[in-house]
GUTISE-873624 format. One line per 8 residues: number of its first residue (from 1); their letters; for each residue x, y, z of N, C-alpha, C. Coordinates in nm, 3 decimals. Layout:
N
NUM> a> X,Y,Z,X,Y,Z,X,Y,Z  ... .
This chain:
67
1> mvrtvaek> 0.096,-0.109,-0.012,0.020,0.023,0.008,0.091,0.125,0.021  0.181,0.091,0.069,0.264,0.217,0.067,0.342,0.302,-0.048  0.374,0.153,-0.130,0.385,0.182,-0.285,0.292,0.265,-0.370  0.179,0.196,-0.333,0.100,0.260,-0.401,0.067,0.417,-0.418  0.028,0.439,-0.247,0.019,0.595,-0.228,0.162,0.677,-0.239  0.234,0.598,-0.244,0.326,0.679,-0.318,0.353,0.734,-0.440  0.362,0.623,-0.506,0.314,0.616,-0.741,0.195,0.758,-0.746  0.082,0.784,-0.701,-0.003,0.868,-0.649,0.054,0.958,-0.644 .
9> lagkaavi> 0.113,0.984,-0.531,0.167,1.193,-0.497,0.265,1.171,-0.530  0.367,1.108,-0.631,0.458,1.143,-0.700,0.450,1.290,-0.779  0.526,1.367,-0.733,0.561,1.486,-0.768,0.476,1.576,-0.700  0.423,1.526,-0.605,0.336,1.616,-0.468,0.365,1.595,-0.353  0.397,1.487,-0.282,0.508,1.459,-0.204,0.557,1.305,-0.140  0.665,1.371,-0.104,0.770,1.182,-0.091,0.723,1.087,0.071  0.661,0.949,-0.006,0.568,0.887,0.167,0.707,0.838,0.145  0.715,0.798,0.277,0.818,0.762,0.383,0.779,0.705,0.436 .
17> qidtqnnp> 0.852,0.475,0.456,0.796,0.436,0.606,0.959,0.411,0.707  0.882,0.407,0.799,0.963,0.376,0.860,0.946,0.281,0.971  1.061,0.191,1.011,1.076,0.094,1.095,1.105,0.133,1.239  0.978,0.166,1.315,0.957,0.214,1.438,1.072,0.107,1.586  1.091,0.026,1.493,1.198,-0.025,1.601,1.342,-0.033,1.593  1.349,-0.005,1.472,1.508,0.030,1.397,1.556,0.174,1.462  1.457,0.234,1.451,1.443,0.409,1.465,1.371,0.484,1.557  1.418,0.383,1.668,1.319,0.485,1.804,1.301,0.655,1.849 .
25> alasrfav> 1.460,0.685,1.791,1.462,0.824,1.794,1.383,0.954,1.691  1.308,0.829,1.606,1.186,0.879,1.521,1.094,0.841,1.540  1.039,0.729,1.601,0.910,0.729,1.687,0.892,0.836,1.810  0.995,0.818,1.884,1.004,0.919,2.000,0.974,1.073,1.937  1.039,1.171,1.897,1.012,1.249,1.804,0.868,1.256,1.787  0.807,1.182,1.719,0.625,1.165,1.591,0.625,1.121,1.792  0.612,1.077,1.856,0.555,1.059,1.955,0.437,0.931,1.932  0.497,0.847,1.848,0.413,0.755,1.817,0.390,0.652,1.948 .
33> qgiplivl> 0.224,0.629,1.921,0.104,0.573,2.018,0.132,0.445,1.968  0.078,0.487,1.838,0.054,0.330,1.779,0.062,0.305,1.631  0.056,0.189,1.579,0.110,0.196,1.441,0.010,0.130,1.381  -0.056,0.196,1.237,0.084,0.277,1.202,0.016,0.441,1.225  0.096,0.557,1.192,0.079,0.623,1.234,0.121,0.692,1.064  0.028,0.761,1.045,0.109,0.885,0.891,0.110,1.064,0.969  0.214,1.114,0.903,0.217,1.193,0.958,0.303,1.287,0.836  0.202,1.374,0.845,0.218,1.472,0.692,0.298,1.647,0.712 .
41> lrngriva> 0.424,1.644,0.667,0.544,1.699,0.723,0.503,1.858,0.637  0.536,1.981,0.675,0.579,2.093,0.574,0.661,2.136,0.636  0.787,2.151,0.541,0.903,2.250,0.588,0.884,2.233,0.699  0.971,2.067,0.723,0.968,1.991,0.863,0.849,1.985,1.007  0.755,2.039,0.964,0.689,2.069,1.093,0.541,2.058,1.063  0.514,1.975,1.131,0.388,1.881,1.159,0.250,1.933,1.080  0.187,1.875,0.964,0.058,1.936,0.939,-0.056,1.885,1.060  -0.060,1.713,0.989,-0.172,1.686,0.989,-0.137,1.522,1.022 .
49> qragassv> -0.162,1.459,1.138,-0.111,1.369,1.158,-0.285,1.250,1.180  -0.270,1.127,1.194,-0.361,0.992,1.159,-0.275,0.905,1.198  -0.341,0.820,1.304,-0.365,0.738,1.389,-0.467,0.565,1.295  -0.386,0.486,1.243,-0.481,0.363,1.235,-0.466,0.313,1.077  -0.550,0.227,1.047,-0.522,0.186,0.927,-0.634,0.246,0.850  -0.595,0.241,0.719,-0.669,0.331,0.584,-0.658,0.242,0.448  -0.769,0.278,0.415,-0.747,0.212,0.254,-0.635,0.349,0.166  -0.589,0.314,0.076,-0.540,0.332,-0.008,-0.603,0.530,-0.054 .
57> eellvwfr> -0.739,0.495,-0.088,-0.872,0.597,-0.138,-0.871,0.693,0.063  -0.883,0.644,0.097,-0.912,0.739,0.197,-0.742,0.856,0.255  -0.598,0.849,0.213,-0.510,0.894,0.225,-0.495,0.978,0.160  -0.533,0.919,0.019,-0.542,0.995,-0.110,-0.620,1.155,-0.092  -0.803,1.109,-0.003,-0.837,1.217,-0.002,-0.783,1.309,0.135  -0.728,1.239,0.281,-0.647,1.281,0.372,-0.584,1.362,0.331  -0.487,1.338,0.244,-0.380,1.427,0.225,-0.419,1.541,0.091  -0.513,1.551,0.015,-0.621,1.625,-0.030,-0.643,1.746,0.046 .
65> qha> -0.687,1.679,0.180,-0.771,1.843,0.214,-0.637,1.837,0.349  -0.534,1.826,0.323,-0.486,1.894,0.455,-0.325,1.949,0.325  -0.301,1.897,0.201,-0.153,1.986,0.201,-0.222,2.097,0.151 .
């Protein structure tokens, strides 16, 4: 699913999947309490975030609402 979202947002956003067990500093930085956690950043600042499973379509709508 990450690849599909990345392909659909190509040229508009970078989609990156992080393994929080291998990157505990990032998990701490973003206060990850549940997985999956989607964080939208603009200029290094959090614009929006959401936790829980979502479909590709739901993520694309969410992105458009906050981008």
